N, C-alpha and C positions, 0 to 999 in steps of 0.2 A: 424649527427644522435645524438639525445638526449635521454638518458635513463630516464624513468619515476622514480620518487622517490619511488613509490610503489614497482617497480621491484627491486630497490636497497635494500629496506627494507626487501623484501621477500628473496632476495639472502643472506643478512646478517643473517636473522633469520635461514635460512637453514644451513649456515656455522656454526653458534653457536650451533644449534641442532646437527650437525654432529660432532663437537668437543666434545660436552657433551657426546654423545654416545660412541665416541672413548675412552674418558677418563674413562667412567663408566664401559665399558665392561672388564671383567677379561680376561687376556690373558692366557686362559687355555692351548691353543696349545703351547705357549712358555713355560709355566710352566712344561708341561709334558716332554719336551726335555732339561731340564736344565742340565748343566754340574755338576758333583758331587761337585766341589769346590764352586759353587754358592749355592748349597743346604747346605753345611757346614756353609757358611756365613749367609744364611737365618735362619738356626737353631740357630746360636748365636744371630742374631737380634731379634728373637722371644722373648727371655726372658733373654738374657745375659749369657746363658750357652749353651753348646753343649750337647743336650740330646740324639741324635742319634748315631749310630755306623757306621763309614765310613771306607773305605780302607785308609791305610797310604798315598797312592799317592794323594788321595782327600785332605787330610789335608795339604800336601806339596804344592799342587797347590793353595789351598785356601790362604796359607801364601803368595804366590807370587801375588795373585790377590786382597788382602785386599785393599779397597780404602784408600787413604792417610789420609783422615780426621778420619776414624775409627782407623787407625794405630796410629795416633798422640794423639787422645783424648779418647781412650777407652782401655780396656784390652783384645781386641779380639785376638791379637797375642799370648798373654799368654794363653788364653783359648784354642786356636787351638794347640799351642805347647804342652800343658798338655794333650789334647785329643790324639794328635799324639803319645806322649810317652806312654800313656795308651794303645793305640791300638798296638804299637810295643811290649810293655811288655806282653799284652795278646796274641799276635801272636807268641811270642817266647816260649810259653809253649809246652808240648809234645802232648796235646790233647785239645779238646774244653771243654769237661765236665768231665775230669778225675781227677780233683783236689779235689774231695769230700773226699777221704779217703787215701791220699798218704802222710801222715806225716805232712808236712808243712801246716800251716794255711794261709800263705801269698797269696796263689792263690785266695782264696775267698775274702779276705779283700782288695786286691789291686784295684779292680774295685770300691768298695765303697769308698776307700780312695781317688781315683781319682775324684769320683763324689763330695765328700765333698770339695775337693780342688777347684773344678771348681765353686761351688756355694758359697764358702766362700768369704765374703766381698761384695756380691751383695745385695744392699738394696732392700726393698720391693718397689713395684711400686706405684707411687703416682696416684691420680685420673687423673691428666693431662696425665701421661704416658699411663694409661689404655685407656683413650679416644683416644689418638693418635694411639695406637696399634689397636684399634677397627676400625679405618678408613681403615686399610689394606695397609698402606704405609710403612710398616716396612720391606719389602722384599728388597733385593739388586737390583732387577730389576724394582721396582715400581717407580711411578712418585713422586718426592718430593712435600711436602705440599706447600712450597712457590711458586712453579711453578703452582700448582693447584689454589692457591689464585690469582696469577697474571692472569691466564687464565680466572678466574671468573670475575675479575675486568675489563679485556679487553672486555669480552663479554657484561658486563653491560654497559660499555662506548659505544660500538657499537650499542647496542639496544637503549640506550637513545639518541644517535646522530640520529639514524633513526627515532625515535619518534619525536624528535624536528624538523627534516626536514619535516616530514609529517604534523606536527602541523602548521608549518610556511606556508606550501603549502596550507593547508585547510583555514587558516586565510586569505591568499592572495586571494583565490577564493571568500571568503565570502565578502571581502571589495570591490571587483570590482562592478561597477554599471552594472545593466543588459543592454544589448545592444538592 
């Protein structure tokens, strides 16, 4: 049994379209049930600082789950450790909002000092970084850009191979003498 080139081309186009839809669809269901350690890493990946407030256990789990490349080539572990110590320091107080008039001024300044310490040394984002961040591939669970580029090139090669096969088939039919 021989499969027609048009059917192969159609199957390849359907496969490419399916892959494109799968890559383009945001995984909102997966994002809703993210573990807290992944939200901490995503928070740092957003702009190089940890802006949110998380439980100390989340920071500890995040330190265990930091990818090796981020651990080696960035300051994510320092930022998570600073946020962990800040949350432990804030949690060791006697109350949540009772620091306003109790003598010492260190309660109000500690969170700001921790914030300044986290953003210290973070350069402003370049145009390239802003463009990459706008693609939506800065989350810990997102698909890396090189993989997207390779998938696009593979799809382009499949489509061009199908087009060449169809072109060759059509030329072969045109060159045959009528019977």
